[in-house]
N, C-alpha and C positions, 0 to 999 in steps of 0.2 A: 175446211177452215181449221187453222190451228187454235187450240184452246189456250188462250192467254191467261195466265194467273194474275191475280190482283196486284202483287208487287211489280210484276213486269208492266202491267198497264199503267201503274203509277209512274214508273220510270220513263216510259214512252211519253206520257202526258207532260211530265216535267221537262223532258228534253224538247218537246215541241213548243212548250211555252217560252222557252229561251231563244227560239228562232223567230225570224220574221220574213215576210215576203217570199221570194223565190226559194230561199234555203228551207223555209218551213214547208212549202208545197212539195219540194223535192224529198224532204224527210218523210212527210206523211204518205206520199206516193210510194216510197220505198218500203215503208212499214206495210202498206196495203198489199204490195206485190209479194213481200216476203212472208207475211203472217196471216193475211186475210183474203187469200185467193184473188188479189188484184181488184177487189170490189170496193168502190168508194162508199156505197151504201152500208156494206157489212162493216167497214172500218168506222163509219160514223156511229153505227149501233154499238160496236165493241168499245170504242174509245171516246166517243162524244165529240169528235172533230167534225167540222163542216164538210159535208160530202161534195159541195161545189168546189171548194178549195182542193180537196183531195183529187177530184176528177181533173181539175186544171193541172195539178201536178202530174197525174198519170198521162194526160195528153202531152204535156211538155216532155215527159220521159220517152213516150212513143215516137214523137216527131223530132226530138232534139232541139226544139225551139222553146226557149224559156218564156 
């Protein structure tokens, strides 16, 4: 897992707060894949996002179905 610095976490949270629905799930899933080993749980712990929504985004990314 990549160590995310506090300013980076704040920027990611701010960006996610500005998105909704499918776009937000896609964004949080991409952050999980790029920075947190693709784990919804680790992403939830690192950034405080809902792991169910992150997992839904990861599932959509894997299947190609939004």
